[in-house]
N, C-alpha and C positions, 0 to 999 in steps of 0.2 A: 680093162678088166679089173677084177677084184684081187688078183694075185700080185702082191707087191714086187715079186721077183721079175715080173714082166716090165717093170720100170727101170731095172738095173742098167740096161744099155743106153738109156736116154738121160739119166741124171747121175751126177757124181756127188755122193754123200761125203761130207767132210767131218762128220761126227761118227761115234761108235754105234749110234742107233737113230731111228727117225723115219724109217720107210713107211711105217703106219701113219705117222703124222703127215708125211708128204701125200700119201694116198688120200687121206681125209681132205686135205686142201684141194687136191685135184677133183675129187668127187663132188665136193660142195660147189666148186667153181663151175663145173659142167652141169650138174644135176639140180642144184638149188642155189643159183647165183644170188638170189635175194637175201640169202643168209651169209654171204661171203665175208661180211665185216666181222663175223665171229671168229674168223681164222686168218684174215688178211688185213693189213693196214692199207686200206684202199687208197687213201689220200696220198701216201708215200709212193704207192704203185703208180698212181696217175702222174705224180711228179716225175717219176723215172721215164715214163712214156713221153711226157711233155719235153723233158730234157733231150731225149734221143731224137725226137722229131724236129725240135727247134734247131738243133745243131747238126742235123743229118748224120747222126751216129748210128749207122745201120749195121755195124759190127757188134750187134747187141740183140736184145729180144725182138726188136722190130724188124730185123733183117732175117737172121737164121736162128733166132731163139737161143742165143749164146751170150757168153760174157756178162753174166750177172749172177748174183747170189740171192737166195731167199733164206732168211735167218729167223728161226722161231724164238720169240722173246718170252720172258717169264709171264707176260700177261696172256699168253696163248695165241698171239697173233704172229703171223709171218711178216717180216719186213724186208723189202727188196734193197739190195745193195749194188750200186753201179760198180763196174770193174772193166778195166782195159779200154781206155778212151783214146788210144793213139790214132785211131782211124776216124775220128770225128771230123766234122767239116767236109763231109762228102768224099773222103778218100776211099771208102768202101761203099760200093754202089751196087749191091746185090740184095734182092728181096724175094721172098717166096710168094708174094702176092702175084696172081696170074698176070696182072697188068705189067709187072716188071720182073717176070720170072728169069729173064736173061740179062738183067741189069738195067741201069738207067744212066742217062748222060748227066753232065754237070748242069746243062740247061734244065733238064727235068728235075734235078735235085733242088733247084731253087724254088720250084713250084710243086713239089711233091705233096700230095694230099695228106694232111695230118690225121685223117680218118681213113687212110688207104685200106687198112685191114678190116674196116667196117663196110666201106663202100665198094670194095672189090673182093672177089673170091680169092682165097689163099690156097696155095698148093697144100700147105699144112695148116691145120687149125691154129689160131692164136687166141685161145680163150682168155688169157690174162689181159688181152686188149679187147677183143670182140665182145666177150660176155660182160665186161665192165662198160664199154661204150654203148651197148644196147640199153643201158639204164640212162635215161635222159638227164638225170641229175649228175651222175658221174661224168657223162660226156661234157656237160657244161663246166664242171669243175676242171676237167682235163684241159679244155680250151682256155679257160681262165688262167690256168697255170702256165700255159704256153704264152699267153698275153703278158703275164707278169715277167717271165723270162726275157721276152723280147723287149719290153718297156724298160726293165731295170738294167739290161746289159747291152742291148743292140741299138735300140732306137736312140739312146743317148750317147752312142759311140764309146761307151766304157770298155767294151770288149776289145776294140781296136787300139785304144790307148794302152790297155794292159798287154796286148800282143806286141805292140811296138816296144814297150818296156822290156819284156822278156827277150825279144829279138835283139835289142841292144845289149842286154845283159850277157848273152852267150856269143855275141858276134865274134870276138877275138878267139874264143875257144873253138868255134866252128872253123874259122880260118886255119887254125893250127892242127885240127884233127886230121890225121892222115888216113883214118879208117872210115870216113863218112861215105855214105852210099850215094851221094849226089854232089854236084859242084857248088862252089860258094856262090856263084851267080844265081843258081836256083834258090838257094837259101835267101838271098837278097830279094828275089822277085816274088817268091811264093806267098808272102804276106798279103799281097794285093792282086797278083796275076797268076793265071794257070801256068804250071810247068809240066813237062812231059818226061816220063821215064818209061817204065813198063806200062803205066797207065797215065791218064791226065789227073794231076792233083790241083783242085781249084784254089784260086787265091781266096784267102779267108774273107777279106773285106768284100771282094766281088761277089762271093757266094752269099754272105750274110746280109748285105745291103739289099740284094734282090729278094732274099728270103723274107726279110722284114717287110718289104713292100708288098709281097704277095700275101703274107699272113694278115697284114693290117686290114685288108678288105675281105678276108675269109669269113664266111658265115659263122657267127658266134664270137667273133673278135670285136667288131664295132658295137657300140651301144651298151657298154658295161655300166652298171649302176655306180653312182658316186657315193663313196663311203668316207665319212669324216667323223671327227670328234670321238675317236675310239678311246675307250677308257675302261678301267676295271673298278669294281666297287669293293674288292677285297684287298686289303693291304698285306696281311700276313697269310700267305698261302701255305697250306700244310698238305702232306701226302695223303690222298684219299678224301680231302676236303672239297668244298664247293667254291666256285668262283663265278661271279657275274660279270659279263662283258656288255658294255653299252656302246652304241654307235648310232649315228644319223645316216640313213640310207635313202637316197632319192633315185628315181628312175627304175624302180622295181616294186612290184606289188607285195612280194613275200620274200622273207629271208629266214635262214635258220642257222 
């Protein structure tokens, strides 16, 4: 509806004003999505969705539409901000898409559709995904961002190297912690293998290696154009000025 007070139960405003701004964003997103870039940093929003779906972070917008901020910048665009990531890597496995309304297993997490909210009916609308993904360019950008995340962090095992470093860094502290919610053996095992408490927590490498294999053949991942010799023609960049970017692109007919 058009009454901003109807939005009070569903959003938590962190500033002294802004309900009208939020309503305008919601209205454009739903009624005139072709104009959404006037109010939303679409690229950063696609990056947020790509991050959540790559790392199976469903305690977020892609699950129950929670644990994220949108912040309106001075340029008039809202920018999404990730928040509360401790249930990433498939520890939170609930989604309001009808296909997984009652949750999904670790096996299903490995191959969950990155376009689930486009290809499956949701119990509740997810316009910040669906209305963007219905734009073919935005959908391609989103999948390309996922491909970048996987190539730069998972396919080269960088994530597991970093995880092992952090694991070793806190090892002694975990052993000495008398208030931890799990046993030291679980801490040792869970980097690679599933451990069980109230729910099953997937091993990070077991989950992400399978996730990487699945996504590598997902429609829209293979066949990326080759981009090389990227450069700029402007040396002294000034605020509000122009900049030219040059690149050689093969494997695609058109770029922008």
